[in-house]
C-alpha positions in Angstrom: 0.2 0.0 -0.1 1.7 2.9 -0.8 0.8 5.7 1.8 1.0 9.4 1.2 2.1 11.4 4.6 -0.1 10.8 7.2 -0.7 10.8 11.0 -2.4 7.9 12.1 -4.0 8.2 15.7 -5.2 5.2 17.4 -6.9 6.4 20.4 -9.1 4.9 23.6 -9.5 3.6 26.9 -6.8 1.5 28.5 -7.4 -2.3 27.2 -9.7 -1.4 24.3 -7.0 -2.7 21.7 -5.4 0.3 20.3 -1.6 -0.6 20.8 -2.5 -4.1 19.3 -3.8 -2.6 16.2 -1.0 0.2 16.1 1.8 -2.5 16.0 -0.6 -4.4 13.3 -0.5 -1.6 11.0 3.0 -0.5 11.5 4.2 -3.6 10.2 2.2 -3.9 7.4 2.6 -0.2 6.3 6.2 -0.1 7.8 5.5 3.3 9.4 7.1 3.8 13.1 4.7 4.0 16.3 5.2 6.4 18.9 3.3 5.2 22.0 2.7 7.7 24.9 3.1 4.7 27.7 6.9 3.7 26.2 7.7 7.5 26.1 6.1 8.1 29.5 8.1 5.3 30.8 11.1 6.8 30.1 10.3 9.8 31.3 9.8 8.1 34.8 12.6 6.0 35.1 15.1 8.8 34.4 12.9 11.0 37.0 12.1 14.0 34.2 8.5 13.5 34.8 5.8 11.6 37.0 4.0 8.4 35.5 0.9 10.3 35.5 1.7 13.6 33.5 0.7 14.4 29.8 4.3 14.9 29.0 4.8 12.0 26.8 2.1 13.5 24.6 4.2 16.3 23.8 7.1 14.2 22.9 5.1 11.9 20.8 3.3 15.2 19.2 7.1 16.3 18.8 8.3 12.8 16.8 5.6 12.8 14.5 6.0 16.5 13.6 9.7 15.6 12.7 8.3 12.2 10.7 5.7 14.5 8.8 8.5 17.3 7.7 10.2 14.5 6.3 7.6 13.7 3.9 7.2 10.3 5.8 4.4 9.1 7.9 3.5 8.4 11.7 1.1 6.1 13.9 0.5 7.8 17.7 -0.6 5.2 20.2 -1.9 7.1 23.1 -5.8 7.2 25.0 -6.5 11.0 23.7 -8.7 11.5 26.4 -9.4 15.1 25.6 -10.0 17.5 22.2 -6.8 19.5 23.1 -4.1 17.1 22.0 -6.2 15.5 19.1 -6.3 19.2 17.7 -2.6 19.8 18.3 -2.0 16.6 16.5 -4.4 17.4 13.6 -2.9 20.7 13.3 0.6 19.1 13.2 -0.7 17.1 10.1 -2.3 20.5 8.6 1.1 22.2 8.5 2.8 19.7 6.2 -0.6 19.2 4.4 -0.6 15.7 5.5 -3.7 13.5 5.3 -5.2 13.3 9.1 -7.2 10.0 10.5 -7.7 8.5 14.0 -9.0 5.0 14.8 -11.0 5.0 18.3 -10.5 1.5 19.9 -13.4 0.5 22.1 -14.9 -2.6 23.1 -18.8 -2.8 23.3 -19.0 -5.5 25.7 -17.8 -4.2 29.6 -17.5 -8.1 30.5 -15.6 -9.1 27.7 -13.5 -5.6 28.2 -13.1 -6.0 32.0 -11.5 -10.0 31.8 -9.3 -8.8 29.1 -7.8 -5.9 31.2 -6.6 -9.1 33.5 -4.4 -10.4 31.1 -3.8 -8.3 28.3 -0.4 -8.0 26.8 2.4 -5.6 28.4 3.9 -4.3 25.4 6.1 -1.5 27.3 8.7 -3.0 29.4 8.4 -1.9 33.1 5.2 -0.2 32.6 2.0 -1.7 34.5 -0.8 -1.4 32.4 -3.8 0.7 34.3 -6.7 -1.3 35.8 -10.6 -1.5 34.9 -11.0 1.1 37.8 -9.2 3.7 35.7 -11.5 2.7 32.4 -14.4 3.8 34.5 -12.5 6.8 36.1 -11.8 7.9 32.9 -15.4 7.5 31.3 -16.2 10.7 33.8 -14.1 12.7 31.2 -13.1 11.2 28.1 -14.4 13.4 25.9 -16.7 11.4 22.6 -14.6 11.4 18.9 -17.7 11.7 17.4 -17.2 12.0 13.6 -13.6 12.7 13.9 -12.3 8.8 14.2 -13.0 5.4 12.7 -14.6 3.2 15.4 -12.7 -0.3 15.9 -14.6 -2.7 18.5 -12.2 -5.2 19.9 -14.9 -7.6 20.3 -13.4 -8.5 16.8 -10.3 -9.8 16.1 -7.3 -7.9 15.2 -7.8 -9.5 11.7 -11.1 -9.0 11.5 -10.5 -5.0 12.4 -7.5 -4.7 10.2 -9.0 -4.3 6.3 -11.7 -1.6 7.2 -8.7 0.3 9.3 -6.1 0.2 6.4 -9.0 1.2 3.8 -9.7 4.2 6.4 -6.3 4.8 6.2 -5.8 4.7 2.4 -8.7 7.2 1.7 -7.5 9.5 4.6 -7.3 13.1 3.6 -5.9 16.5 5.1 -8.5 17.7 7.3 -8.5 19.2 10.8 -10.2 17.7 14.2 -13.8 19.5 15.2 -13.4 19.7 18.9 -16.2 18.2 20.9 -16.2 21.0 23.5 -16.2 24.8 22.1 -13.3 26.7 22.2 -13.0 29.8 24.6 -13.6 32.8 23.8 -10.8 35.0 23.5 -11.0 38.6 24.1 -9.7 41.2 21.6 -6.2 42.0 22.3 
């Protein structure tokens, strides 16, 4: 698959299958993945930031900026719970006239999702994946994606989701993320 420079986001709550799908797509398309958890683990291990900060987002967005500036694609793997980082990602893609697409990963069956949280793959060495209680807590503030993303339900296997995701990426266009929350009004300076 020949891919025009594209910024691809794999987003969703913990345990929703985003990392598994991001890695599968990265191998298929030969595009690097920048995972927030991996970056955050390095920051934590070197006492540069606490594990719970958003610093990892700034770094993966900066790495994506570098790739797109070279005319290359990048995949970002993070929860992306709020409009701010989603908007920033789409602005980076727009700066380089790159395509932008987001895949929102979820699991439509909470019982299956909760069970998977107990046995999920630990992709980042030295990083403890969060638990079901974190999923429930995040539901209070996780902003919906609306029409800004393709929904991938992890009730279907990664291999079943893959063709639809690859088609979505192939058909991506330069676009801007439309925030769910209205932007605060600014005074005339």
